[in-house]
TIDREN-410812 format. One record per residue: residue in one letter; x negated, y negated, z negated of N, C-alpha, C, O, CB in turn. Coordinates in nm, 2 decimals. Glycine has a CB too. Example, Ala and Ser with C-alpha at 12.3 -4.5 7.8 and 13.67 -1.06 7.14 Angstrom:
+--------+--------+--------+--------+--------+--------+--------+--------+--------+--------+--------+--------+--------+--------+--------+--------+
| residu |   n_c1 |   n_c2 |   n_c3 |  ca_c1 |  ca_c2 |  ca_c3 |   c_c1 |   c_c2 |   c_c3 |   o_c1 |   o_c2 |   o_c3 |  cb_c1 |  cb_c2 |  cb_c3 |
+--------+--------+--------+--------+--------+--------+--------+--------+--------+--------+--------+--------+--------+--------+--------+--------+
|      A |  -1.32 |   0.57 |  -0.78 |  -1.23 |   0.45 |  -0.78 |  -1.32 |   0.33 |  -0.78 |  -1.42 |   0.33 |  -0.85 |  -1.13 |   0.45 |  -0.90 |
|      S |  -1.28 |   0.22 |  -0.71 |  -1.37 |   0.11 |  -0.71 |  -1.29 |   0.00 |  -0.79 |  -1.34 |  -0.11 |  -0.80 |  -1.41 |   0.06 |  -0.57 |
+--------+--------+--------+--------+--------+--------+--------+--------+--------+--------+--------+--------+--------+--------+--------+--------+
This chain:
+--------+--------+--------+--------+--------+--------+--------+--------+--------+--------+--------+--------+--------+--------+--------+--------+
| residu |   n_c1 |   n_c2 |   n_c3 |  ca_c1 |  ca_c2 |  ca_c3 |   c_c1 |   c_c2 |   c_c3 |   o_c1 |   o_c2 |   o_c3 |  cb_c1 |  cb_c2 |  cb_c3 |
+--------+--------+--------+--------+--------+--------+--------+--------+--------+--------+--------+--------+--------+--------+--------+--------+
|      M |  -0.08 |   0.12 |   0.00 |   0.00 |   0.00 |   0.00 |  -0.09 |  -0.12 |   0.00 |  -0.06 |  -0.22 |   0.07 |   0.09 |   0.00 |  -0.12 |
|      K |  -0.19 |  -0.12 |  -0.08 |  -0.28 |  -0.23 |  -0.10 |  -0.35 |  -0.26 |   0.03 |  -0.37 |  -0.38 |   0.08 |  -0.38 |  -0.21 |  -0.21 |
|      S |  -0.40 |  -0.16 |   0.10 |  -0.48 |  -0.18 |   0.22 |  -0.38 |  -0.22 |   0.34 |  -0.42 |  -0.29 |   0.43 |  -0.55 |  -0.05 |   0.26 |
|      G |  -0.26 |  -0.18 |   0.33 |  -0.16 |  -0.22 |   0.43 |  -0.13 |  -0.37 |   0.43 |  -0.12 |  -0.43 |   0.53 |  -0.03 |  -0.14 |   0.42 |
|      V |  -0.11 |  -0.42 |   0.31 |  -0.08 |  -0.56 |   0.29 |  -0.21 |  -0.64 |   0.32 |  -0.20 |  -0.75 |   0.38 |  -0.04 |  -0.59 |   0.15 |
|      Y |  -0.32 |  -0.59 |   0.28 |  -0.45 |  -0.66 |   0.31 |  -0.48 |  -0.67 |   0.46 |  -0.52 |  -0.77 |   0.51 |  -0.57 |  -0.58 |   0.24 |
|      S |  -0.45 |  -0.56 |   0.54 |  -0.47 |  -0.56 |   0.68 |  -0.37 |  -0.65 |   0.75 |  -0.40 |  -0.71 |   0.85 |  -0.46 |  -0.41 |   0.74 |
|      L |  -0.25 |  -0.66 |   0.69 |  -0.15 |  -0.75 |   0.75 |  -0.19 |  -0.89 |   0.73 |  -0.17 |  -0.97 |   0.82 |  -0.01 |  -0.72 |   0.68 |
|      L |  -0.24 |  -0.93 |   0.61 |  -0.29 |  -1.06 |   0.59 |  -0.41 |  -1.10 |   0.67 |  -0.42 |  -1.21 |   0.71 |  -0.32 |  -1.08 |   0.44 |
|      K |  -0.50 |  -1.00 |   0.70 |  -0.61 |  -1.03 |   0.78 |  -0.58 |  -1.03 |   0.93 |  -0.66 |  -1.07 |   1.01 |  -0.72 |  -0.93 |   0.75 |
|      A |  -0.46 |  -0.99 |   0.97 |  -0.41 |  -0.98 |   1.10 |  -0.49 |  -0.89 |   1.19 |  -0.53 |  -0.93 |   1.30 |  -0.40 |  -1.12 |   1.16 |
|      K |  -0.52 |  -0.78 |   1.14 |  -0.60 |  -0.68 |   1.21 |  -0.52 |  -0.62 |   1.33 |  -0.58 |  -0.57 |   1.43 |  -0.65 |  -0.57 |   1.12 |
|      Y |  -0.39 |  -0.63 |   1.32 |  -0.31 |  -0.57 |   1.43 |  -0.32 |  -0.66 |   1.55 |  -0.28 |  -0.61 |   1.66 |  -0.16 |  -0.57 |   1.38 |
|      L |  -0.38 |  -0.78 |   1.54 |  -0.39 |  -0.86 |   1.66 |  -0.52 |  -0.84 |   1.74 |  -0.54 |  -0.87 |   1.85 |  -0.38 |  -1.01 |   1.62 |
|      V |  -0.62 |  -0.77 |   1.67 |  -0.75 |  -0.75 |   1.73 |  -0.79 |  -0.61 |   1.75 |  -0.89 |  -0.58 |   1.80 |  -0.86 |  -0.82 |   1.65 |
|      D |  -0.70 |  -0.52 |   1.71 |  -0.73 |  -0.37 |   1.72 |  -0.72 |  -0.33 |   1.87 |  -0.69 |  -0.41 |   1.95 |  -0.63 |  -0.29 |   1.63 |
|      D |  -0.73 |  -0.20 |   1.89 |  -0.73 |  -0.15 |   2.02 |  -0.59 |  -0.16 |   2.09 |  -0.59 |  -0.19 |   2.21 |  -0.77 |   0.00 |   2.02 |
|      G |  -0.49 |  -0.14 |   2.02 |  -0.35 |  -0.14 |   2.08 |  -0.29 |  -0.28 |   2.05 |  -0.17 |  -0.29 |   2.04 |  -0.26 |  -0.04 |   2.01 |
|      A |  -0.37 |  -0.38 |   2.05 |  -0.32 |  -0.52 |   2.02 |  -0.24 |  -0.58 |   2.13 |  -0.16 |  -0.67 |   2.11 |  -0.44 |  -0.61 |   1.98 |
|      M |  -0.26 |  -0.53 |   2.25 |  -0.18 |  -0.59 |   2.37 |  -0.03 |  -0.57 |   2.35 |   0.05 |  -0.66 |   2.38 |  -0.23 |  -0.52 |   2.50 |
|      K |   0.01 |  -0.46 |   2.30 |   0.15 |  -0.44 |   2.27 |   0.20 |  -0.54 |   2.16 |   0.31 |  -0.59 |   2.18 |   0.18 |  -0.29 |   2.22 |
|      N |   0.12 |  -0.56 |   2.06 |   0.16 |  -0.65 |   1.96 |   0.17 |  -0.80 |   2.01 |   0.27 |  -0.87 |   1.98 |   0.06 |  -0.65 |   1.84 |
|      W |   0.07 |  -0.84 |   2.09 |   0.08 |  -0.97 |   2.15 |   0.20 |  -0.99 |   2.24 |   0.26 |  -1.10 |   2.24 |  -0.05 |  -1.00 |   2.23 |
|      G |   0.23 |  -0.89 |   2.32 |   0.35 |  -0.90 |   2.40 |   0.48 |  -0.92 |   2.32 |   0.57 |  -1.00 |   2.35 |   0.37 |  -0.77 |   2.49 |
|      F |   0.49 |  -0.84 |   2.21 |   0.60 |  -0.85 |   2.12 |   0.61 |  -0.99 |   2.06 |   0.72 |  -1.05 |   2.04 |   0.60 |  -0.74 |   2.02 |
|      I |   0.49 |  -1.04 |   2.02 |   0.49 |  -1.17 |   1.95 |   0.53 |  -1.28 |   2.05 |   0.61 |  -1.37 |   2.01 |   0.35 |  -1.20 |   1.90 |
|      V |   0.48 |  -1.28 |   2.17 |   0.52 |  -1.37 |   2.28 |   0.67 |  -1.36 |   2.30 |   0.74 |  -1.46 |   2.32 |   0.45 |  -1.35 |   2.41 |
|      F |   0.73 |  -1.24 |   2.30 |   0.87 |  -1.22 |   2.32 |   0.95 |  -1.28 |   2.21 |   1.05 |  -1.35 |   2.23 |   0.90 |  -1.07 |   2.33 |
|      L |   0.90 |  -1.27 |   2.09 |   0.97 |  -1.33 |   1.97 |   0.97 |  -1.48 |   1.98 |   1.06 |  -1.55 |   1.94 |   0.91 |  -1.28 |   1.84 |
|      I |   0.85 |  -1.54 |   2.02 |   0.84 |  -1.68 |   2.03 |   0.94 |  -1.73 |   2.14 |   1.00 |  -1.84 |   2.12 |   0.70 |  -1.72 |   2.07 |
|      L |   0.94 |  -1.66 |   2.25 |   1.04 |  -1.71 |   2.36 |   1.18 |  -1.70 |   2.31 |   1.26 |  -1.79 |   2.34 |   1.02 |  -1.62 |   2.48 |
|      I |   1.22 |  -1.60 |   2.24 |   1.35 |  -1.58 |   2.19 |   1.38 |  -1.70 |   2.09 |   1.49 |  -1.75 |   2.09 |   1.37 |  -1.45 |   2.12 |
|      A |   1.29 |  -1.73 |   2.00 |   1.30 |  -1.84 |   1.91 |   1.32 |  -1.97 |   1.98 |   1.41 |  -2.05 |   1.94 |   1.18 |  -1.85 |   1.81 |
|      M |   1.24 |  -2.00 |   2.08 |   1.25 |  -2.12 |   2.16 |   1.39 |  -2.13 |   2.23 |   1.45 |  -2.23 |   2.23 |   1.14 |  -2.13 |   2.26 |
|      L |   1.44 |  -2.02 |   2.28 |   1.57 |  -2.01 |   2.35 |   1.68 |  -2.04 |   2.25 |   1.77 |  -2.11 |   2.28 |   1.59 |  -1.87 |   2.41 |
|      M |   1.67 |  -1.99 |   2.13 |   1.77 |  -2.01 |   2.02 |   1.77 |  -2.16 |   1.98 |   1.87 |  -2.22 |   1.96 |   1.75 |  -1.92 |   1.90 |
|      I |   1.65 |  -2.22 |   1.97 |   1.64 |  -2.36 |   1.93 |   1.70 |  -2.45 |   2.04 |   1.78 |  -2.54 |   2.01 |   1.49 |  -2.40 |   1.91 |
|      A |   1.67 |  -2.42 |   2.17 |   1.73 |  -2.50 |   2.28 |   1.88 |  -2.48 |   2.29 |   1.95 |  -2.58 |   2.31 |   1.66 |  -2.45 |   2.41 |
|      N |   1.93 |  -2.36 |   2.26 |   2.07 |  -2.34 |   2.27 |   2.14 |  -2.41 |   2.15 |   2.25 |  -2.47 |   2.17 |   2.10 |  -2.19 |   2.25 |
|      T |   2.09 |  -2.41 |   2.03 |   2.14 |  -2.49 |   1.92 |   2.14 |  -2.64 |   1.95 |   2.24 |  -2.70 |   1.92 |   2.06 |  -2.46 |   1.79 |
|      H |   2.03 |  -2.68 |   2.01 |   2.03 |  -2.83 |   2.04 |   2.13 |  -2.87 |   2.14 |   2.20 |  -2.97 |   2.13 |   1.88 |  -2.86 |   2.09 |
|      N |   2.15 |  -2.78 |   2.24 |   2.25 |  -2.81 |   2.34 |   2.39 |  -2.81 |   2.28 |   2.48 |  -2.89 |   2.32 |   2.24 |  -2.70 |   2.46 |
|      Y |   2.42 |  -2.71 |   2.20 |   2.55 |  -2.70 |   2.13 |   2.58 |  -2.82 |   2.05 |   2.69 |  -2.88 |   2.05 |   2.55 |  -2.57 |   2.04 |
|      E |   2.48 |  -2.87 |   1.97 |   2.50 |  -2.99 |   1.89 |   2.52 |  -3.11 |   1.97 |   2.60 |  -3.20 |   1.93 |   2.38 |  -3.01 |   1.79 |
|      Q |   2.45 |  -3.13 |   2.08 |   2.48 |  -3.24 |   2.17 |   2.62 |  -3.24 |   2.22 |   2.69 |  -3.34 |   2.23 |   2.38 |  -3.24 |   2.29 |
|      K |   2.67 |  -3.12 |   2.26 |   2.81 |  -3.11 |   2.30 |   2.91 |  -3.14 |   2.19 |   3.01 |  -3.21 |   2.22 |   2.84 |  -2.97 |   2.36 |
|      V |   2.88 |  -3.10 |   2.07 |   2.97 |  -3.13 |   1.96 |   2.97 |  -3.28 |   1.94 |   3.08 |  -3.34 |   1.91 |   2.92 |  -3.06 |   1.83 |
|      Y |   2.86 |  -3.35 |   1.94 |   2.86 |  -3.50 |   1.93 |   2.93 |  -3.57 |   2.04 |   3.00 |  -3.66 |   2.01 |   2.71 |  -3.55 |   1.92 |
|      R |   2.91 |  -3.52 |   2.16 |   2.98 |  -3.58 |   2.28 |   3.14 |  -3.56 |   2.26 |   3.21 |  -3.65 |   2.30 |   2.93 |  -3.51 |   2.41 |
|      I |   3.18 |  -3.44 |   2.22 |   3.32 |  -3.42 |   2.20 |   3.38 |  -3.51 |   2.09 |   3.49 |  -3.57 |   2.11 |   3.35 |  -3.27 |   2.16 |
|      K |   3.31 |  -3.53 |   1.98 |   3.35 |  -3.62 |   1.88 |   3.36 |  -3.76 |   1.93 |   3.45 |  -3.84 |   1.90 |   3.25 |  -3.61 |   1.76 |
|      Q |   3.26 |  -3.80 |   2.01 |   3.26 |  -3.94 |   2.06 |   3.38 |  -3.96 |   2.16 |   3.44 |  -4.06 |   2.15 |   3.13 |  -3.97 |   2.14 |
|      L |   3.41 |  -3.86 |   2.24 |   3.52 |  -3.87 |   2.33 |   3.66 |  -3.87 |   2.25 |   3.75 |  -3.94 |   2.29 |   3.52 |  -3.75 |   2.43 |
|      E |   3.66 |  -3.79 |   2.14 |   3.79 |  -3.80 |   2.06 |   3.81 |  -3.94 |   2.00 |   3.92 |  -3.98 |   2.00 |   3.78 |  -3.69 |   1.95 |
|      N |   3.70 |  -4.00 |   1.96 |   3.72 |  -4.13 |   1.90 |   3.76 |  -4.23 |   2.01 |   3.84 |  -4.32 |   1.99 |   3.58 |  -4.18 |   1.84 |
|      E |   3.70 |  -4.22 |   2.13 |   3.74 |  -4.30 |   2.25 |   3.88 |  -4.28 |   2.28 |   3.95 |  -4.38 |   2.32 |   3.65 |  -4.27 |   2.37 |
|      V |   3.93 |  -4.16 |   2.28 |   4.07 |  -4.13 |   2.31 |   4.16 |  -4.20 |   2.21 |   4.27 |  -4.25 |   2.24 |   4.10 |  -3.98 |   2.31 |
|      K |   4.12 |  -4.20 |   2.08 |   4.20 |  -4.26 |   1.98 |   4.21 |  -4.41 |   2.00 |   4.32 |  -4.47 |   1.99 |   4.14 |  -4.24 |   1.84 |
|      V |   4.10 |  -4.47 |   2.04 |   4.10 |  -4.62 |   2.06 |   4.18 |  -4.65 |   2.19 |   4.26 |  -4.74 |   2.18 |   3.95 |  -4.67 |   2.09 |
|      L |   4.17 |  -4.57 |   2.29 |   4.25 |  -4.60 |   2.41 |   4.40 |  -4.57 |   2.39 |   4.48 |  -4.65 |   2.45 |   4.20 |  -4.51 |   2.53 |
|      R |   4.43 |  -4.48 |   2.31 |   4.57 |  -4.45 |   2.28 |   4.63 |  -4.57 |   2.20 |   4.75 |  -4.61 |   2.23 |   4.59 |  -4.32 |   2.20 |
|      S |   4.56 |  -4.62 |   2.10 |   4.61 |  -4.73 |   2.03 |   4.62 |  -4.86 |   2.12 |   4.72 |  -4.93 |   2.10 |   4.52 |  -4.76 |   1.90 |
|      E |   4.53 |  -4.87 |   2.21 |   4.53 |  -4.99 |   2.30 |   4.65 |  -4.97 |   2.39 |   4.72 |  -5.07 |   2.43 |   4.40 |  -5.00 |   2.38 |
|      F |   4.68 |  -4.85 |   2.44 |   4.80 |  -4.82 |   2.52 |   4.93 |  -4.86 |   2.45 |   5.01 |  -4.92 |   2.51 |   4.80 |  -4.68 |   2.57 |
|      V |   4.94 |  -4.81 |   2.33 |   5.06 |  -4.84 |   2.25 |   5.08 |  -4.99 |   2.23 |   5.19 |  -5.05 |   2.24 |   5.06 |  -4.77 |   2.11 |
|      D |   4.97 |  -5.06 |   2.21 |   4.97 |  -5.21 |   2.19 |   5.02 |  -5.28 |   2.32 |   5.10 |  -5.36 |   2.32 |   4.84 |  -5.26 |   2.15 |
|      R |   4.96 |  -5.24 |   2.43 |   4.99 |  -5.30 |   2.56 |   5.14 |  -5.26 |   2.60 |   5.21 |  -5.35 |   2.65 |   4.90 |  -5.24 |   2.67 |
|      R |   5.18 |  -5.14 |   2.57 |   5.32 |  -5.11 |   2.60 |   5.42 |  -5.19 |   2.52 |   5.52 |  -5.23 |   2.57 |   5.34 |  -4.96 |   2.57 |
|      S |   5.39 |  -5.22 |   2.39 |   5.48 |  -5.30 |   2.31 |   5.48 |  -5.45 |   2.36 |   5.58 |  -5.52 |   2.36 |   5.44 |  -5.30 |   2.16 |
|      Q |   5.36 |  -5.50 |   2.41 |   5.35 |  -5.63 |   2.47 |   5.44 |  -5.63 |   2.60 |   5.50 |  -5.73 |   2.62 |   5.21 |  -5.67 |   2.50 |
|      L |   5.43 |  -5.53 |   2.68 |   5.51 |  -5.53 |   2.80 |   5.66 |  -5.53 |   2.77 |   5.73 |  -5.59 |   2.84 |   5.47 |  -5.40 |   2.88 |
|      M |   5.70 |  -5.45 |   2.67 |   5.84 |  -5.44 |   2.64 |   5.89 |  -5.58 |   2.59 |   6.00 |  -5.62 |   2.62 |   5.86 |  -5.34 |   2.52 |
|      E |   5.80 |  -5.65 |   2.52 |   5.84 |  -5.79 |   2.47 |   5.85 |  -5.88 |   2.59 |   5.94 |  -5.96 |   2.60 |   5.74 |  -5.84 |   2.37 |
|      L |   5.76 |  -5.87 |   2.69 |   5.76 |  -5.96 |   2.81 |   5.88 |  -5.93 |   2.90 |   5.93 |  -6.02 |   2.97 |   5.63 |  -5.94 |   2.89 |
|      K |   5.93 |  -5.81 |   2.90 |   6.04 |  -5.77 |   2.98 |   6.18 |  -5.81 |   2.92 |   6.28 |  -5.81 |   2.99 |   6.04 |  -5.62 |   3.01 |
|      M |   6.18 |  -5.86 |   2.80 |   6.30 |  -5.89 |   2.74 |   6.36 |  -6.02 |   2.80 |   6.29 |  -6.11 |   2.84 |   6.28 |  -5.92 |   2.58 |
|      E |   6.49 |  -6.02 |   2.81 |   6.56 |  -6.13 |   2.88 |   6.53 |  -6.27 |   2.82 |   6.51 |  -6.37 |   2.88 |   6.71 |  -6.11 |   2.89 |
|      S |   6.53 |  -6.27 |   2.68 |   6.50 |  -6.40 |   2.61 |   6.36 |  -6.45 |   2.64 |   6.34 |  -6.57 |   2.66 |   6.52 |  -6.38 |   2.46 |
|      T |   6.26 |  -6.36 |   2.65 |   6.12 |  -6.40 |   2.68 |   6.12 |  -6.46 |   2.82 |   6.05 |  -6.56 |   2.85 |   6.03 |  -6.29 |   2.66 |
|      V |   6.18 |  -6.39 |   2.92 |   6.18 |  -6.44 |   3.06 |   6.25 |  -6.57 |   3.07 |   6.20 |  -6.66 |   3.14 |   6.25 |  -6.33 |   3.15 |
|      A |   6.36 |  -6.59 |   3.00 |   6.43 |  -6.71 |   3.00 |   6.35 |  -6.83 |   2.94 |   6.35 |  -6.94 |   3.00 |   6.57 |  -6.70 |   2.93 |
|      R |   6.28 |  -6.80 |   2.83 |   6.20 |  -6.90 |   2.77 |   6.08 |  -6.94 |   2.87 |   6.05 |  -7.06 |   2.88 |   6.14 |  -6.85 |   2.64 |
|      K |   6.02 |  -6.85 |   2.93 |   5.91 |  -6.88 |   3.02 |   5.96 |  -6.95 |   3.15 |   5.89 |  -7.04 |   3.20 |   5.84 |  -6.75 |   3.07 |
|      M |   6.08 |  -6.92 |   3.20 |   6.13 |  -6.99 |   3.31 |   6.18 |  -7.13 |   3.28 |   6.19 |  -7.22 |   3.37 |   6.25 |  -6.90 |   3.37 |
|      K |   6.22 |  -7.15 |   3.15 |   6.27 |  -7.28 |   3.11 |   6.15 |  -7.38 |   3.13 |   6.17 |  -7.50 |   3.16 |   6.32 |  -7.28 |   2.96 |
|      E |   6.03 |  -7.34 |   3.10 |   5.91 |  -7.43 |   3.12 |   5.90 |  -7.47 |   3.27 |   5.85 |  -7.58 |   3.30 |   5.78 |  -7.35 |   3.08 |
|      R |   5.94 |  -7.39 |   3.36 |   5.94 |  -7.42 |   3.50 |   6.07 |  -7.49 |   3.55 |   6.09 |  -7.51 |   3.67 |   5.90 |  -7.30 |   3.59 |
|      E |   6.15 |  -7.51 |   3.46 |   6.29 |  -7.57 |   3.48 |   6.37 |  -7.48 |   3.57 |   6.44 |  -7.53 |   3.66 |   6.27 |  -7.70 |   3.55 |
|      I |   6.36 |  -7.35 |   3.55 |   6.45 |  -7.25 |   3.61 |   6.54 |  -7.19 |   3.50 |   6.48 |  -7.13 |   3.41 |   6.37 |  -7.14 |   3.69 |
|      Y |   6.67 |  -7.21 |   3.52 |   6.76 |  -7.17 |   3.41 |   6.84 |  -7.05 |   3.46 |   6.86 |  -7.03 |   3.58 |   6.85 |  -7.28 |   3.37 |
|      P |   6.89 |  -6.97 |   3.36 |   6.97 |  -6.85 |   3.40 |   7.10 |  -6.90 |   3.45 |   7.16 |  -7.01 |   3.42 |   6.99 |  -6.76 |   3.28 |
|      S |   7.16 |  -6.82 |   3.54 |   7.29 |  -6.85 |   3.60 |   7.40 |  -6.83 |   3.51 |   7.40 |  -6.74 |   3.42 |   7.31 |  -6.77 |   3.73 |
|      D |   7.50 |  -6.92 |   3.52 |   7.62 |  -6.91 |   3.43 |   7.72 |  -6.82 |   3.49 |   7.80 |  -6.76 |   3.42 |   7.69 |  -7.05 |   3.41 |
|      V |   7.71 |  -6.80 |   3.62 |   7.80 |  -6.71 |   3.70 |   7.74 |  -6.57 |   3.71 |   7.63 |  -6.56 |   3.75 |   7.84 |  -6.77 |   3.84 |
|      P |   7.81 |  -6.47 |   3.66 |   7.75 |  -6.34 |   3.67 |   7.73 |  -6.29 |   3.82 |   7.81 |  -6.34 |   3.90 |   7.84 |  -6.24 |   3.59 |
|      P |   7.64 |  -6.21 |   3.84 |   7.62 |  -6.16 |   3.98 |   7.74 |  -6.08 |   4.03 |   7.80 |  -6.01 |   3.95 |   7.49 |  -6.09 |   3.99 |
|      R |   7.76 |  -6.08 |   4.16 |   7.87 |  -6.00 |   4.22 |   7.80 |  -5.90 |   4.31 |   7.70 |  -5.93 |   4.37 |   7.97 |  -6.08 |   4.29 |
|      K |   7.86 |  -5.79 |   4.33 |   7.81 |  -5.68 |   4.42 |   7.87 |  -5.71 |   4.56 |   7.99 |  -5.74 |   4.58 |   7.85 |  -5.54 |   4.37 |
|      I |   7.78 |  -5.71 |   4.65 |   7.82 |  -5.74 |   4.79 |   7.83 |  -5.60 |   4.87 |   7.73 |  -5.53 |   4.87 |   7.72 |  -5.84 |   4.86 |
|      K |   7.94 |  -5.58 |   4.93 |   7.96 |  -5.45 |   5.00 |   7.95 |  -5.49 |   5.15 |   8.02 |  -5.58 |   5.20 |   8.09 |  -5.38 |   4.97 |
|      V |   7.87 |  -5.41 |   5.22 |   7.86 |  -5.43 |   5.36 |   7.94 |  -5.32 |   5.43 |   7.91 |  -5.20 |   5.41 |   7.71 |  -5.43 |   5.41 |
|      V |   8.05 |  -5.35 |   5.50 |   8.13 |  -5.25 |   5.57 |   8.08 |  -5.25 |   5.71 |   8.08 |  -5.35 |   5.78 |   8.28 |  -5.29 |   5.55 |
|      K |   8.05 |  -5.13 |   5.75 |   8.01 |  -5.11 |   5.89 |   8.13 |  -5.07 |   5.98 |   8.20 |  -4.97 |   5.95 |   7.90 |  -5.00 |   5.90 |
|      K |   8.15 |  -5.15 |   6.08 |   8.26 |  -5.13 |   6.17 |   8.22 |  -5.01 |   6.26 |   8.10 |  -4.99 |   6.30 |   8.29 |  -5.25 |   6.25 |
|      E |   8.32 |  -4.94 |   6.30 |   8.29 |  -4.83 |   6.39 |   8.29 |  -4.89 |   6.53 |   8.37 |  -4.98 |   6.57 |   8.40 |  -4.72 |   6.39 |
|      E |   8.19 |  -4.85 |   6.60 |   8.17 |  -4.91 |   6.74 |   8.28 |  -4.85 |   6.83 |   8.31 |  -4.73 |   6.82 |   8.03 |  -4.88 |   6.79 |
|      E |   8.32 |  -4.94 |   6.92 |   8.42 |  -4.89 |   7.01 |   8.35 |  -4.80 |   7.11 |   8.24 |  -4.83 |   7.16 |   8.49 |  -5.01 |   7.09 |
|      K |   8.41 |  -4.70 |   7.14 |   8.35 |  -4.60 |   7.24 |   8.38 |  -4.65 |   7.38 |   8.48 |  -4.70 |   7.42 |   8.41 |  -4.46 |   7.21 |
|      S |   8.27 |  -4.63 |   7.46 |   8.29 |  -4.67 |   7.60 |   8.38 |  -4.57 |   7.67 |   8.41 |  -4.46 |   7.62 |   8.15 |  -4.67 |   7.67 |
|      I |   8.41 |  -4.61 |   7.79 |   8.51 |  -4.52 |   7.87 |   8.44 |  -4.39 |   7.90 |   8.51 |  -4.29 |   7.90 |   8.55 |  -4.60 |   8.00 |
|      F |   8.31 |  -4.39 |   7.93 |   8.24 |  -4.26 |   7.96 |   8.24 |  -4.17 |   7.84 |   8.25 |  -4.05 |   7.86 |   8.10 |  -4.29 |   8.01 |
|      S |   8.21 |  -4.23 |   7.72 |   8.20 |  -4.14 |   7.61 |   8.34 |  -4.08 |   7.57 |   8.35 |  -3.97 |   7.52 |   8.14 |  -4.21 |   7.49 |
|      K |   8.45 |  -4.16 |   7.60 |   8.58 |  -4.10 |   7.57 |   8.61 |  -3.99 |   7.67 |   8.68 |  -3.90 |   7.63 |   8.69 |  -4.22 |   7.58 |
|      L |   8.56 |  -4.00 |   7.79 |   8.59 |  -3.90 |   7.89 |   8.52 |  -3.77 |   7.85 |   8.58 |  -3.66 |   7.88 |   8.54 |  -3.94 |   8.03 |
|      W |   8.40 |  -3.78 |   7.80 |   8.33 |  -3.65 |   7.76 |   8.37 |  -3.59 |   7.64 |   8.32 |  -3.48 |   7.61 |   8.18 |  -3.69 |   7.76 |
|      E |   8.46 |  -3.64 |   7.56 |   8.50 |  -3.58 |   7.44 |   8.60 |  -3.47 |   7.46 |   8.64 |  -3.41 |   7.36 |   8.57 |  -3.68 |   7.35 |
+--------+--------+--------+--------+--------+--------+--------+--------+--------+--------+--------+--------+--------+--------+--------+--------+
């Protein structure tokens, strides 16, 4: 046990005859570790970006609600009348009437009557 720990601490497994297998495994472990670090970094960047976009959506949604309420206020008849009063345009006292356009039937020509 003592010699096993001592040889591990001296890293004899890296300089012995079969050390090429050990070096290959160590390089493999280093590559796997680097891949895991890069993957974690990429994941954290995506999480931060999602959080940033969620905050932006909240801001845009509140701005949308604010603009919609302003639009509803601008569309009110009293607001329109007040703004038009500044230009000296007043609402009509006579209510609007619906105009119906009646289309007359065209008189048929003599030839078209013959072909019927």
